SEKE-483676 format. One record per atom (N, C-alpha, C, O): x, y, z. Coordinates in steps of 0.001 Angstrom, whole numbers, plus 500000, padded with zeros to 6 digits. Layout:
# residues N
X, Y, Z
...
//
This chain:
# residues 87
824996, 732698, 413718
823869, 732395, 414573
823476, 733653, 415347
824326, 734288, 415972
822231, 734004, 415310
821737, 735175, 416045
820961, 734701, 417264
820153, 733776, 417187
821223, 735353, 418385
820546, 735006, 419630
819642, 736146, 420064
819883, 737307, 419732
818614, 735809, 420799
817742, 736820, 421379
818513, 737522, 422488
819040, 736872, 423391
818578, 738823, 422421
819312, 739596, 423419
818403, 740646, 424042
817305, 740912, 423553
818878, 741225, 425113
818162, 742291, 425799
819159, 743305, 426306
820341, 743257, 425965
818681, 744219, 427117
819546, 745236, 427700
819457, 745175, 429216
818402, 744894, 429784
820581, 745441, 429854
820581, 745571, 431307
820092, 746976, 431654
819861, 747801, 430770
819941, 747231, 432925
819493, 748555, 433371
820461, 749646, 432921
820047, 750771, 432643
821754, 749310, 432850
822752, 750294, 432419
822948, 750300, 430900
823937, 750835, 430400
822004, 749705, 430173
821957, 749708, 428708
823046, 748850, 428049
823358, 749054, 426876
823622, 747903, 428780
824568, 746965, 428183
823776, 745815, 427586
822782, 745365, 428157
824229, 745345, 426430
823549, 744214, 425796
823785, 742955, 426618
824878, 742735, 427140
822746, 742132, 426726
822790, 740924, 427547
822096, 739800, 426795
820993, 739981, 426281
822740, 738639, 426730
822137, 737460, 426107
821807, 736472, 427217
822715, 735851, 427771
820530, 736310, 427556
820169, 735364, 428610
820427, 733929, 428159
820252, 733595, 426987
820837, 733100, 429084
821037, 731683, 428816
820030, 730914, 429647
819972, 731051, 430869
819241, 730106, 428968
818153, 729378, 429594
818561, 727954, 429941
819444, 727379, 429303
817919, 727393, 430949
818238, 726048, 431399
817945, 725035, 430289
816875, 725054, 429681
818903, 724162, 430042
818768, 723110, 429032
818589, 721759, 429713
817717, 720974, 429340
819433, 721494, 430724
819391, 720188, 431383
820053, 720252, 432751
820793, 721183, 433068
819761, 719235, 433548
820406, 719030, 434846
821001, 717632, 434813
820308, 716670, 434480
822265, 717510, 435153
822938, 716210, 435170
822488, 715444, 436415
822913, 715754, 437527
821620, 714439, 436220
821082, 713710, 437374
822097, 712750, 437993
821853, 712212, 439073
823216, 712531, 437336
824287, 711722, 437928
825080, 712541, 438953
825614, 711992, 439917
825148, 713834, 438739
825913, 714725, 439613
825055, 715363, 440697
825535, 715632, 441798
823782, 715606, 440383
822868, 716275, 441308
822694, 715463, 442594
822507, 714247, 442553
822760, 716155, 443735
822587, 715488, 445031
821224, 715778, 445649
820938, 715332, 446760
820381, 716526, 444933
819028, 716799, 445412
818956, 717689, 446635
818038, 717552, 447444
819903, 718596, 446785
819933, 719456, 447965
818794, 720478, 447982
818368, 720913, 449052
818299, 720863, 446801
817179, 721783, 446719
817527, 723257, 446719
816621, 724090, 446710
818794, 723610, 446730
819165, 725032, 446722
818635, 725737, 445475
818119, 726852, 445545
818773, 725068, 444342
818301, 725652, 443082
816783, 725820, 443100
816258, 726818, 442606
816097, 724861, 443659
814635, 724901, 443751
814183, 726096, 444589
813218, 726779, 444245
814886, 726336, 445681
814529, 727440, 446579
814784, 728805, 445954
814060, 729759, 446238
815796, 728907, 445112
816156, 730209, 444548
815343, 730540, 443293
815269, 731705, 442904
814742, 729550, 442662
813969, 729797, 441439
812554, 730274, 441792
811789, 729558, 442438
812225, 731478, 441361
810911, 732056, 441648
809914, 731829, 440518
808822, 732398, 440528
810289, 730992, 439533
809454, 730849, 438346
808947, 729433, 438113
808513, 729106, 437009
808997, 728596, 439135
808432, 727252, 439066
808995, 726439, 437896
808249, 725750, 437201
810308, 726521, 437681
810954, 725796, 436587
811319, 724377, 437021
811241, 723447, 436218
811715, 724204, 438279
812280, 722943, 438751
811328, 722159, 439641
810394, 722711, 440222
811587, 720858, 439734
810864, 720008, 440675
811786, 718881, 441119
812809, 718612, 440489
811408, 718226, 442215
812169, 717088, 442720
811696, 715821, 442033
810522, 715690, 441684
812616, 714893, 441842
812262, 713565, 441356
812978, 712546, 442231
814138, 712732, 442597
812281, 711482, 442557
812861, 710430, 443387
813117, 709210, 442516
812270, 708808, 441718
814281, 708639, 442680
814668, 707457, 441934
814968, 706348, 442937
815870, 706486, 443763
814225, 705264, 442869
814464, 704127, 443766
815483, 703190, 443143
815281, 702674, 442044
816576, 702975, 443855
817631, 702088, 443388
818055, 701176, 444531
818539, 701646, 445560
817876, 699902, 444352
818380, 698910, 445312
818077, 699268, 446764
818989, 699374, 447583
816818, 699451, 447077
816361, 699739, 448436
816828, 701073, 448996
816758, 701294, 450205
817302, 701959, 448139
817657, 703299, 448603
817116, 704303, 447594
817214, 704095, 446384
816557, 705372, 448090
815980, 706394, 447222
816957, 707541, 447056
817594, 707976, 448015
817065, 708019, 445845
817910, 709170, 445560
817014, 710279, 445036
816203, 710059, 444137
817163, 711460, 445595
816425, 712631, 445131
817336, 713435, 444211
818533, 713568, 444464
816759, 713961, 443155
817484, 714886, 442304
816487, 715838, 441666
815279, 715600, 441686
816999, 716899, 441112
816145, 717914, 440507
815916, 717579, 439044
816741, 716929, 438401
814777, 718038, 438528
814517, 717915, 437100
813865, 719205, 436615
813276, 719954, 437394
813983, 719446, 435317
813356, 720608, 434702
811899, 720244, 434444
811599, 719393, 433606
811009, 720891, 435163
809576, 720597, 435058
808875, 721535, 434075
808046, 721100, 433276
809210, 722812, 434139
808548, 723825, 433312
809594, 724712, 432641
809769, 725868, 433026
810283, 724179, 431647
811375, 724903, 430986
810911, 726225, 430389
811685, 727182, 430337
809666, 726293, 429940
809140, 727514, 429351
809009, 728665, 430325
808868, 729814, 429905
809054, 728382, 431624
808978, 729437, 432640
810335, 730098, 432901
810395, 731154, 433529
811411, 729492, 432428
812759, 730000, 432693
812937, 731384, 432064
812587, 731595, 430903
813484, 732324, 432841
813735, 733677, 432336
815215, 733904, 432013
815595, 734996, 431590
816045, 732887, 432209
817453, 732992, 431856
818316, 733730, 432841
819375, 734237, 432471
817894, 733807, 434095
818664, 734558, 435095
819900, 733794, 435571
820882, 734415, 435980
819872, 732456, 435526
821021, 731645, 435921
821198, 731460, 437406
822207, 730900, 437834
820240, 731916, 438218
820374, 731807, 439674
820512, 730356, 440114
821274, 730056, 441033
819786, 729462, 439470
819851, 728047, 439841
821266, 727506, 439661
821778, 726805, 440535
821889, 727821, 438556
823245, 727344, 438290
824281, 727943, 439221
825246, 727276, 439592
824087, 729198, 439603
825041, 729840, 440518
824966, 729265, 441917
825967, 729265, 442632
823801, 728773, 442328
823668, 728215, 443678
824060, 726742, 443743
824180, 726188, 444836
824260, 726103, 442603
824546, 724668, 442561
826025, 724389, 442855
826901, 724754, 442071
826287, 723750, 443976
827668, 723452, 444358
828274, 722346, 443497
829497, 722220, 443432
827448, 721549, 442841
827926, 720445, 442001
828007, 720805, 440522
828454, 719991, 439714
827583, 722011, 440158
827618, 722499, 438774
826908, 721544, 437815
827452, 721165, 436778
825686, 721163, 438180
824891, 720191, 437425
824177, 720779, 436213
823747, 720034, 435333
824046, 722078, 436153
823206, 722714, 435152
823945, 723005, 433854
825135, 723318, 433854
823218, 722894, 432752
823735, 723383, 431485
822722, 724383, 430932
821510, 724210, 431068
823252, 725432, 430307
822450, 726536, 429817
822829, 726844, 428371
823927, 726523, 427917
821897, 727474, 427660
822161, 727918, 426292
821239, 729082, 425971
820125, 729161, 426488
821711, 729999, 425105
820842, 731081, 424663
819810, 730541, 423672
819962, 729443, 423138
818770, 731324, 423437
817741, 730950, 422465
818071, 731639, 421150
818362, 732834, 421117
818022, 730871, 420070
818280, 731448, 418760
817083, 732260, 418287
815929, 731885, 418492
817391, 733377, 417650
816329, 734260, 417136
815746, 733697, 415858
814842, 734296, 415276
//
């Protein structure tokens, strides 16, 4: 399997991993990932359950993801899954 790769500033090969999914069972809707993403990838979603609303994040614009992984690094619940793009 060949993946799309790039180079870092120091000329090391780098394979970006793009957002695939967010586990909405684990996500607490804190918004840290939303605040750190500068590419409008994420949005909030509200789920009404038994007279209580739960907020969680969802992938709104997956095509905007640049594979930096900042959202996953800021997530205290480790809700994100990532994968490289095949060439």
